N, C-alpha and C positions, 0 to 999 in steps of 0.2 A: 706313617707316611713320611714324617720328617726324617726318620732314620734312613729310609730307603733313598731319599734325596741326597743325604750325606754319603751313603754308599756309592751312589752314581757319581757324585762329584769327585770323590777320592779315586774311583776307578778311571774316570775320564782324565784325571791329572796324570795317572800312572800308565795309561795305555800306550802312549808313544814310546815309553821305555820298554814295555813288554814287547812291542813290535820289533825292537832291535834284535831279539833272539832269533826269530825265523829269518830275518834279514841276514844276520851273521851266518846262519846255517846254509842259506842259499849261496852266499859268497864262498863259504868253505867247501861246499859240494862242487861248485863250478871250478874252484882252484884244484880240486882233486885231493883235498886234505882229509876227507872222511872216507868211511867204508860204504858210502851210499852207492846204489846201483839204480839205473833208470828203467830197466825192463826185467820183469819176472823171469822171462826166458833166459836171461843171463845166468840164473842160478837154479831154475826149476821150481815147481810148486812146493815140493816137500821142503827144500831148503828155505824157501820164502816163508813158509809157515813156522818152521823152527826159528828162523831169524826174528819173526814178529814176537814169538814168545820170549826169546832172549832179550829183545829190545824192551819189551814191557817189563820184564824182570829187572833189568838194569835201571830203567826209569823208576820203578817202584822202590828199589833199594836206595838209590841216590836221593829220591824225593823224601823218603822216610827219614833218612839221616839228616838231610838239610833242614827239614821241618822240625825234627826233634832238637837239633842243635840251635835252631832259632828260639827254642824254648829254654834249653839247658844253659846256654851261654848268656848270662844276664845282660851285658851291653847289647847283644844282638836282639834280645827280646825287647829291651827298653826302647831302643832307638829305631828298630825296624818292625818287629812282629807285633808289638803291643798295639799298634794302630789297628790292625786287623782284629785283634782280640778285644778292642774296646766295645765290640758288639757281642759280648759274651752272654747276655741274657737271651734265652730262647726266643722271647717275643721281639728281640731286636735283630735277630739274624734273618737275612732275606737272601734270595738268590743273587741280589746285587752285591752282597758282602763277599761273595766268592772271589771277586777280583779287586775288592777294596783293600789294596795292599800298598805299603810303601814301595816305590819302584825297585829298590834293591832287594826287598823281600820277594817281590814277584820274580825277579831275575834269579834269585837263589832257588826258588821252588820250581821255576820253569826251566832253569838251566840243565837239569838232568836229561830232559829230552834232547838237548843239543849235545851234551857230553856223550850220550848213548850212540849217536851216529859216528863218533870217532872210535868206538869200541866194538860195535856189532854191525855186521853187514846189514844194511837197511834199504828197503825200497824207498826212494825219496818222497814219492807221492804218499805212501803209507805213513811216513814220518810226519809230513805236514798235516795229514788227516788226523793222526793221533794228537798232535799239538792242538788242532782246532777243536777236536772232541774233548780234550782236556779242559779247555775253557768252558765248554758247555757242562762238563762233569763238575767243575768247580762250582758253577751256579747250582747244579742239582744237589750237591751235598750240603748246601747252605739253605735249602728250601724249607727246613724244619718239618718235613714229612718224616715221621719217625719209624718208617717201615724198616724191618730188619731184612736186608737184602743179601745175606750171606751168600758167597764170600766177597761180595762187593762192598766197598766203603760207601754205603748209602747215607742219606741224611740222618737217620737214627744214630748211626755210629759217630758221625761228625758233630752232631749236636753235643754228644758226650764230650768230645774233644774240647769244644768251646766252653762247656760248663766246668770241666776238671783241669784243663791245661796239662794233663799228664797222660792222656790215653789217645789212641786212635789217630796217629800221625800219618797214616797211609794216604795214598792218592786214589787209586782205582780199586784196590782190594784191601782186605784185612790181613793178608799173609805176613807182611813184615811186622805188624803189631803182634801177631800171634807168635812169630819166631822170636821176637825180642822182648816179650813179656809186657807189652803196653796195651794189649787189647782189652776193651771193656764192651761187653754186649749190651745193646739196648734191652730194657726190660719191657715185656709186653704190657700194654695198658689194660688193666682188668675192667675199666669202665667203657672201653671202646668195643663196639659190637664186632663180632667176627665176620 
């Protein structure tokens, strides 16, 4: 319980900084700097679905590399990402740990959503929905439920990340970890009933 209270305190301290990202994206969209569109009818349903897949792929790729570099570059890990990984024991990870990040760490890992709207035509409401669901997903992958949700980056995969610091950097899926050789699958628990 004490650990969860700490997670909540760290999250609440960082949330105003995290809120800057969607605020910036709204401003950028209104200024016409992004590739966002407001109506699906502007591009048609087929293009809309292709753009969603491209948007998610860009977010996955950029998030994977941002997260991996937060581990690989020692000063970034020490001063930014280590705070999140101070909850590395499985019994200390909680859904509240998902957003218990240094503000700059949160911006580095949330930034790919914002960068993607400059690269891929994106329905703006869909973008905001994916950002919102990303926060929920972050809580989900820190819930210590060790189910193997292939190809999704579920809690079972992410607990391995917290235990090893060398595997499973992805956000929504395991594809980037698979492509770049950092994937580690959860092992089925033989004592758990099927």
